[in-house]
C-alpha positions as CSV (number, residue, x, y, z in Angstrom):
1,M,12.3,-16.1,23.5
2,N,9.0,-14.8,22.2
3,R,8.8,-12.7,19.1
4,R,8.4,-9.4,20.9
5,H,11.6,-10.0,22.9
6,V,13.4,-10.7,19.6
7,L,12.1,-7.5,18.0
8,G,13.1,-5.5,21.0
9,L,16.7,-6.8,20.7
10,I,16.8,-6.1,17.0
11,G,15.6,-2.6,17.6
12,G,18.2,-1.9,20.2
13,A,21.0,-3.3,18.1
14,A,20.0,-1.2,15.1
15,V,20.1,2.1,16.9
16,A,23.2,1.2,18.9
17,T,25.2,0.4,15.7
18,G,24.2,3.7,14.1
19,I,22.0,2.2,11.3
20,G,20.0,5.3,10.9
21,V,19.7,8.0,13.5
22,P,16.3,8.9,14.9
23,F,15.6,12.6,15.3
24,A,11.8,12.7,16.0
25,T,9.4,10.3,17.6
26,G,6.7,11.3,15.1
27,I,3.7,10.5,17.4
28,A,2.3,13.5,19.3
29,G,0.9,15.9,16.8
30,S,2.5,14.2,13.9
31,T,1.0,13.3,10.5
32,S,2.3,9.7,10.8
33,T,2.8,7.3,13.7
34,G,6.4,6.3,13.6
35,R,10.0,7.3,14.3
36,Q,11.8,9.5,11.7
37,F,15.3,8.2,10.8
38,R,18.0,10.1,9.0
39,S,20.2,8.4,6.4
40,A,23.9,8.1,7.3
41,L,25.1,9.3,3.8
42,R,24.8,12.5,1.9
43,L,21.6,12.6,0.0
44,P,21.5,13.6,-3.7
45,K,19.7,16.4,-5.3
46,P,16.2,15.5,-6.4
47,F,14.9,15.1,-10.0
48,T,18.2,14.0,-11.6
49,R,17.1,10.6,-12.9
50,P,14.1,9.6,-15.0
51,L,11.2,7.6,-13.6
52,T,11.2,3.9,-14.4
53,V,8.1,1.8,-15.0
54,P,8.2,-1.8,-13.8
55,R,8.1,-4.5,-16.4
56,V,4.8,-6.2,-17.0
57,L,3.8,-9.9,-16.7
58,D,0.6,-10.8,-18.5
59,A,-1.2,-13.2,-16.2
60,A,-4.3,-13.0,-18.4
61,A,-2.4,-14.9,-21.1
62,G,-1.4,-17.8,-18.7
63,P,0.6,-18.6,-15.6
64,V,3.5,-16.3,-14.8
65,S,6.6,-17.1,-12.8
66,I,8.5,-14.9,-10.3
67,V,11.7,-15.7,-8.5
68,Q,12.1,-14.0,-5.2
69,R,15.9,-13.4,-4.9
70,P,18.5,-10.9,-3.7
71,G,19.4,-8.2,-6.1
72,M,21.1,-4.8,-6.5
73,A,19.2,-1.6,-7.2
74,E,20.3,1.9,-8.0
75,I,17.8,3.7,-5.8
76,L,20.2,6.6,-5.1
77,P,22.2,7.7,-8.2
78,G,25.6,6.0,-8.5
79,I,25.0,3.7,-5.5
80,Q,24.3,0.0,-5.7
81,T,21.9,-1.0,-2.9
82,P,21.3,-4.7,-1.9
83,I,17.6,-5.5,-2.0
84,W,15.3,-8.5,-1.8
85,G,13.0,-8.3,-4.8
86,Y,10.4,-10.1,-6.9
87,G,12.6,-11.0,-9.9
88,G,15.4,-9.3,-7.9
89,E,13.8,-6.0,-8.7
90,F,12.3,-3.1,-6.7
91,P,9.5,-2.7,-7.3
92,G,8.7,-6.2,-8.6
93,P,7.1,-6.7,-12.0
94,T,3.6,-5.4,-12.5
95,I,1.2,-8.3,-12.9
96,R,-1.7,-7.6,-15.3
97,A,-4.8,-9.7,-14.9
98,R,-8.3,-9.8,-16.2
99,S,-11.6,-9.8,-14.2
100,G,-13.3,-13.1,-14.4
101,R,-10.1,-14.9,-15.5
102,P,-7.9,-16.7,-13.0
103,A,-4.4,-15.4,-12.6
104,I,-1.8,-18.0,-11.6
105,V,1.4,-16.7,-10.2
106,E,4.2,-19.2,-9.5
107,H,6.7,-18.0,-6.8
108,H,10.2,-19.4,-6.4
109,N,11.9,-18.6,-3.1
110,D,15.6,-18.0,-3.6
111,L,15.8,-15.7,-0.6
112,P,17.6,-16.6,2.6
113,V,14.3,-16.5,4.6
114,P,10.8,-18.0,4.3
115,V,8.3,-15.8,2.5
116,V,4.5,-15.3,2.3
117,V,2.8,-13.6,-0.6
118,H,-0.4,-11.5,0.0
119,L,-2.4,-10.0,-2.9
120,H,-3.5,-6.8,-1.1
121,G,-7.1,-6.1,-2.2
122,G,-7.6,-9.6,-3.7
123,H,-10.8,-11.5,-3.5
124,T,-9.0,-14.7,-2.8
125,P,-9.6,-18.2,-1.3
126,P,-8.0,-18.5,2.1
127,G,-5.3,-21.0,1.0
128,D,-3.9,-18.3,-1.4
129,D,-4.5,-15.2,0.6
130,G,-1.1,-15.1,2.3
131,Y,-1.8,-16.0,5.9
132,P,1.3,-15.0,7.9
133,T,2.3,-18.5,8.9
134,D,1.5,-20.1,5.6
135,V,5.1,-19.8,4.4
136,L,7.0,-20.7,1.3
137,P,10.3,-22.2,2.6
138,L,13.8,-21.6,1.3
139,G,14.1,-23.1,-2.1
140,G,10.4,-23.7,-2.3
141,I,8.0,-23.3,-5.3
142,R,4.3,-22.4,-4.9
143,R,1.5,-21.6,-7.2
144,Y,-0.9,-18.9,-6.0
145,T,-4.3,-18.8,-7.8
146,Y,-6.2,-15.6,-7.8
147,P,-9.7,-16.3,-9.3
148,G,-10.2,-12.7,-10.5
149,Q,-13.9,-12.6,-9.4
150,Q,-13.7,-8.8,-8.8
151,R,-13.9,-5.6,-10.8
152,A,-11.0,-3.7,-12.3
153,A,-8.8,-2.2,-9.7
154,T,-5.2,-1.2,-8.7
155,L,-4.0,-3.9,-6.3
156,W,-0.6,-4.7,-5.1
157,Y,1.3,-7.8,-3.8
158,H,3.8,-7.9,-1.0
159,D,5.4,-10.1,1.7
160,H,3.2,-11.0,4.7
161,R,5.4,-13.2,6.8
162,M,4.7,-13.4,10.5
163,D,6.7,-10.8,12.5
164,A,8.8,-9.8,9.5
165,T,6.5,-8.0,7.0
166,G,8.1,-4.6,7.8
167,Q,11.6,-5.7,7.1
168,S,10.7,-7.7,4.0
169,V,8.7,-4.9,2.3
170,W,11.4,-2.3,3.3
171,R,14.0,-4.5,1.5
172,G,11.9,-4.4,-1.7
173,L,9.2,-7.1,-1.7
174,A,6.3,-5.2,-3.3
175,G,4.8,-4.8,-6.7
176,F,1.6,-3.8,-8.6
177,H,-1.2,-6.2,-9.6
178,L,-3.6,-4.5,-12.0
179,I,-6.9,-6.0,-12.9
180,G,-8.7,-4.8,-16.0
181,D,-12.3,-5.3,-17.2
182,D,-14.7,-4.3,-20.0
183,E,-16.3,-1.5,-18.0
184,D,-12.9,0.2,-17.4
185,D,-11.9,-0.4,-21.0
186,A,-15.0,1.2,-22.3
187,L,-14.3,4.6,-20.6
188,P,-12.4,7.2,-22.6
189,L,-9.6,7.4,-19.9
190,P,-5.9,7.8,-20.7
191,R,-4.3,4.5,-21.8
192,A,-1.0,2.9,-22.7
193,E,2.0,5.1,-21.9
194,R,-0.3,7.6,-20.4
195,D,-1.3,5.2,-17.6
196,L,1.4,5.5,-15.0
197,P,1.6,3.2,-11.9
198,L,3.5,5.1,-9.1
199,L,4.6,3.1,-6.1
200,I,5.6,5.6,-3.4
201,A,7.8,4.4,-0.5
202,D,10.2,6.1,1.9
203,R,13.5,4.6,2.8
204,A,16.6,5.3,4.9
205,F,20.2,4.4,4.0
206,A,23.3,3.3,5.9
207,A,26.7,4.9,5.1
208,D,27.6,2.1,2.7
209,G,24.4,2.7,0.7
210,S,22.5,-0.3,2.0
211,L,18.9,0.0,3.2
212,A,18.9,0.8,6.9
213,Y,16.1,-0.8,8.8
214,P,16.2,0.4,12.4
215,Q,13.4,-1.5,14.1
216,A,11.0,0.9,15.9
217,A,7.8,-0.3,17.4
218,E,6.0,2.9,16.5
219,G,6.8,2.5,12.8
220,V,9.8,3.3,10.6
221,L,9.9,6.6,8.6
222,G,12.7,7.1,6.2
223,D,14.1,10.4,4.9
224,V,14.3,9.4,1.2
225,I,11.1,9.3,-0.9
226,T,11.2,6.8,-3.8
227,V,8.9,6.4,-6.7
228,N,9.1,3.1,-8.6
229,G,12.3,2.3,-6.8
230,R,14.2,5.6,-7.6
231,A,14.7,8.5,-5.2
232,W,12.9,11.7,-6.3
233,P,12.7,10.9,-10.1
234,Y,11.4,13.0,-12.9
235,A,9.0,12.0,-15.7
236,E,8.7,13.6,-19.1
237,V,5.0,13.9,-20.0
238,A,3.2,15.4,-22.9
239,G,0.7,18.2,-22.6
240,A,-2.2,15.8,-22.2
241,R,-4.2,13.8,-19.6
242,Y,-2.5,11.0,-17.7
243,R,-4.0,8.4,-15.5
244,V,-1.8,8.1,-12.4
245,R,-2.2,5.1,-10.1
246,L,-0.9,6.2,-6.7
247,L,0.1,3.5,-4.2
248,N,1.4,4.2,-0.7
249,A,3.8,1.3,-0.2
250,S,5.5,2.9,2.8
251,N,5.8,1.0,6.1
252,A,4.3,3.8,8.2
253,R,4.4,7.2,6.4
254,R,1.2,9.0,5.4
255,Y,1.2,11.3,2.4
256,R,-0.8,14.3,1.4
257,L,0.0,14.6,-2.3
258,A,-0.5,17.8,-4.3
259,L,0.8,19.4,-7.5
260,D,3.1,22.4,-7.4
261,P,2.2,24.7,-9.3
262,P,-1.3,23.8,-8.1
263,G,-3.5,21.7,-10.3
264,A,-6.6,19.5,-10.1
265,I,-6.2,15.8,-9.1
266,V,-9.3,14.2,-10.4
267,Q,-9.9,10.9,-8.5
268,I,-11.6,8.2,-10.6
269,G,-10.9,5.2,-8.5
270,S,-10.1,3.9,-5.0
271,D,-8.7,0.7,-3.5
272,G,-11.5,-1.4,-5.0
273,G,-11.8,0.2,-8.4
274,L,-13.8,2.9,-10.1
275,L,-15.9,5.4,-8.2
276,G,-19.4,6.2,-9.2
277,R,-18.5,9.7,-10.2
278,P,-15.1,11.5,-10.4
279,V,-14.1,13.6,-7.4
280,T,-11.8,16.6,-7.8
281,H,-9.1,17.2,-5.1
282,D,-6.5,19.9,-4.5
283,A,-4.6,17.1,-2.7
284,V,-5.1,13.4,-2.0
285,E,-4.3,11.7,1.3
286,L,-2.8,8.2,1.4
287,A,-2.1,6.0,4.4
288,P,0.1,2.9,4.0
289,G,-1.7,0.3,1.8
290,E,-4.2,2.8,0.2
291,R,-4.5,3.5,-3.5
292,V,-6.0,6.3,-5.5
293,D,-6.5,6.2,-9.3
294,A,-6.6,9.8,-10.6
295,V,-6.4,11.8,-13.8
296,V,-4.1,14.8,-14.1
297,D,-4.3,17.1,-17.2
298,F,-0.8,18.3,-18.0
299,G,-2.3,20.1,-21.0
300,R,-3.3,22.8,-18.5
301,Y,0.3,23.7,-17.9
302,R,2.5,25.6,-20.3
303,P,5.0,23.5,-22.3
304,G,8.3,23.4,-20.5
305,S,6.7,23.6,-17.1
306,A,8.2,21.7,-14.2
307,V,5.4,20.4,-12.1
308,R,6.3,18.8,-8.7
309,L,4.4,16.2,-6.9
310,V,4.8,17.2,-3.3
311,N,3.9,15.7,0.1
312,T,2.5,18.5,2.2
313,F,2.7,16.2,5.3
314,G,6.5,16.2,4.8
315,S,9.3,18.7,5.3
316,G,12.9,18.9,4.1
317,S,13.8,15.8,2.1
318,T,10.3,14.2,2.6
319,R,8.4,17.0,1.0
320,D,9.4,16.4,-2.6
321,V,8.1,13.2,-4.2
322,M,8.8,13.5,-8.0
323,R,8.7,16.0,-10.8
324,F,6.8,16.0,-14.2
325,Q,8.5,17.8,-17.1
326,V,5.7,18.9,-19.3
327,G,6.4,18.8,-23.1
328,S,4.5,20.2,-26.0
329,R,0.7,19.8,-26.2
330,A,-0.3,16.5,-27.8
331,A,-3.3,15.1,-29.4
332,D,-5.6,13.8,-26.6
333,D,-9.0,12.2,-27.1
334,S,-9.3,11.1,-23.5
335,T,-11.9,12.6,-21.1
336,V,-13.2,12.0,-17.6
337,P,-16.9,11.1,-17.9
338,A,-19.3,12.5,-15.4
339,R,-20.4,9.0,-14.6
340,L,-17.8,6.2,-14.2
341,S,-19.5,3.2,-12.7
342,T,-22.3,2.1,-10.3
343,V,-21.4,1.7,-6.6
344,D,-24.6,0.4,-4.9
345,P,-24.8,0.6,-1.1
346,L,-24.6,-2.7,0.7
347,P,-27.9,-4.2,2.1
348,T,-29.2,-3.4,5.6
349,P,-26.7,-4.7,8.2
350,T,-27.6,-7.6,10.4
351,R,-25.2,-6.9,13.3
352,T,-22.5,-4.5,14.5
353,R,-19.0,-5.4,15.8
354,T,-16.4,-3.1,17.5
355,F,-12.6,-3.3,17.0
356,R,-10.3,-1.1,19.0
357,F,-6.8,-0.5,17.7
358,H,-4.5,0.7,20.5
359,A,-1.1,0.4,22.2
360,G,-0.8,-1.9,25.2
361,G,1.5,-4.2,27.1
362,V,2.4,-7.6,25.6
363,H,4.4,-10.0,27.8
364,G,5.8,-7.0,29.7
365,M,6.8,-5.1,26.5
366,K,5.1,-2.4,24.4
367,G,2.9,-3.8,21.8
368,W,-0.1,-3.0,19.5
369,L,-3.4,-4.6,20.2
370,V,-6.9,-5.2,18.7
371,N,-9.6,-5.2,21.4
372,G,-6.9,-5.6,24.1
373,E,-5.4,-8.7,22.6
374,P,-2.3,-9.4,20.5
375,F,-2.7,-11.6,17.4
376,R,-3.4,-15.2,18.1
377,P,-3.2,-17.4,15.1
378,G,-6.0,-19.9,14.8
379,V,-8.2,-18.0,17.3
380,P,-10.9,-16.0,15.4
381,V,-12.4,-12.9,17.0
382,A,-15.4,-12.9,14.7
383,R,-17.3,-15.3,12.5
384,P,-19.2,-13.4,9.8
385,R,-21.6,-15.3,7.6
386,L,-21.2,-15.2,3.8
387,G,-23.7,-12.8,2.3
388,D,-24.5,-11.0,5.5
389,T,-23.8,-7.3,5.8
390,E,-22.2,-6.1,9.0
391,V,-21.2,-2.8,10.4
392,W,-17.7,-2.7,11.9
393,E,-16.9,0.1,14.2
394,L,-13.2,0.9,14.3
395,T,-11.6,3.0,17.0
396,S,-8.0,4.2,17.4
397,D,-5.6,5.8,19.8
398,L,-3.1,6.9,17.1
399,H,-2.8,6.7,13.3
400,H,-3.8,3.2,12.2
401,P,-4.4,2.3,8.6
402,V,-6.8,-0.6,9.0
403,H,-6.8,-3.3,6.2
404,V,-9.4,-6.0,5.8
405,H,-8.6,-9.1,3.8
406,L,-11.0,-10.9,1.3
407,G,-13.7,-8.2,0.9
408,Q,-13.9,-4.6,-0.1
409,F,-16.0,-2.4,2.2
410,Q,-17.8,0.9,2.2
411,V,-17.1,3.7,4.7
412,L,-20.3,4.8,6.4
413,G,-19.0,7.6,8.5
414,R,-16.4,9.0,10.9
415,G,-17.4,10.1,14.3
416,I,-20.7,11.9,14.0
417,R,-20.0,12.8,10.4
418,G,-20.4,11.0,7.1
419,P,-17.6,9.6,5.0
420,G,-14.5,11.8,4.5
421,A,-13.3,13.3,1.2
422,H,-11.2,10.3,0.5
423,D,-13.6,7.6,1.6
424,A,-15.6,7.2,-1.6
425,G,-16.2,3.9,-3.4
426,W,-15.0,0.5,-2.5
427,K,-12.1,0.3,0.0
428,D,-10.0,-2.4,1.6
429,T,-7.9,0.0,3.7
430,I,-9.1,2.9,5.8
431,D,-6.9,5.7,7.2
432,L,-8.0,5.6,10.9
433,R,-6.8,8.8,12.6
434,P,-5.9,9.5,16.3
435,A,-8.9,9.2,18.7
436,E,-11.2,8.5,15.8
437,Q,-14.1,6.2,15.3
438,A,-15.1,5.1,11.8
439,R,-17.9,2.8,10.7
440,I,-17.6,0.5,7.7
441,A,-20.1,-1.8,6.1
442,V,-18.6,-5.2,5.1
443,R,-20.0,-8.2,3.3
444,F,-18.0,-11.3,2.4
445,T,-18.9,-13.7,-0.4
446,D,-17.7,-16.9,-2.0
447,Y,-15.0,-18.2,0.3
448,T,-15.1,-19.6,3.8
449,G,-12.0,-19.7,6.0
450,R,-9.6,-17.6,8.0
451,Y,-8.7,-14.1,7.1
452,L,-7.2,-11.0,8.8
453,L,-8.1,-7.6,9.9
454,H,-4.9,-5.6,10.8
455,C,-3.1,-2.3,11.0
456,H,-1.1,-1.6,7.9
457,N,1.6,0.3,9.7
458,L,3.9,-2.7,9.1
459,E,5.7,-2.3,12.4
460,H,2.4,-2.3,14.3
461,E,1.4,-5.4,12.3
462,D,4.7,-7.1,13.2
463,M,4.1,-6.2,16.8
464,A,0.9,-8.2,16.9
465,M,-1.8,-5.7,15.8
466,M,-3.8,-8.2,13.8
467,A,-7.0,-10.1,14.4
468,E,-8.3,-13.2,12.7
469,F,-11.8,-13.6,11.5
470,E,-13.4,-16.7,10.0
471,T,-16.0,-16.6,7.3
472,T,-18.8,-19.2,7.6
473,R,-22.0,-20.3,5.8
């Protein structure tokens, strides 16, 4: 049986046994491509438990070790939910690394399945990039080396196993990987406890409190919004500026995040680190895999205010994300400079390639294709040369967040327009919208070998919406 037949059987079994009940297809006219599923238990009131911040592993000080193992997590209050986690935790520990200094992360696999670790946004040699078939077997140990030859940025790591990424990430295999550098350190931005990494992910639950994963080829959308592994938490903040690192770690859900009461979200960074200049938004949009670094000034709110972070793409239980409880005004010497960094445009392109992301038939079943083909391991569709700049034209039928491994890129335009409001700076994931064409400029350096271009709707990825490219000299 091929993988698409297996996935079809899994999906049918999930719905038939009542593990989550779909109530909307979520495709036509929707803000996300996927099927919305309803949890089979009564959901709690939001904002009843405090936000937790994942523990930190300092890879800048030397090699760190992570055991991937089953664990229990209190995602919903009073309910123990079985998970798969890095360190048995959801999210996994935050790895802090330093630009220009290799980070060595040793993974032990104590899970009942093989695993693959991908550093999303990492400038990484092919042997450590997390190719989907490059598995760490049951009971195995492997050292991943990340050279760190890239600027400060908010990255993340997650499972990338062939045909099973969606289930593995849904079960909990995700965590932050934060790179720092001197340029970022020199800016008067909020630091220490006022630097909040927020991993946002939706989930659905079975009646016994376990995570329900009803396989759906369109993408799986849950009805519970979690932040750092807790459903709808609250965070007590001082009346001061905070740096918030927003990561959409959902399988398929897109978010439009805003503050209520309204307030400015000042973006200072994107997937690949600092922007040239800050950009002020009323709301920020995040597709799966995307990150936004922003500064929020809670000193603009009256002490005692309750400020919600809401998802205006959502409704009902998927509208609320978390709440900030604003305390008294505090001493705050942080600012957001008018100039943050230098983001030079890439050199003149040498060629143009086109990649079409669309639904299609695969072995008689529905699948997701790139240029009319499913993923074929070992068969590159492009061979870009190191140092050359290329323009990649990306076209879509539905929502497809497109992720490029190895190199960050710059968005040149969408359709006949220039870049969108959320396209500034260096990116590794672009939110490709229905019937849209986007143009990105890419240039790869340092490492030759095989890498991936794929949709980061994880169910699309598992249903073969990937293409391999090989960097050459």
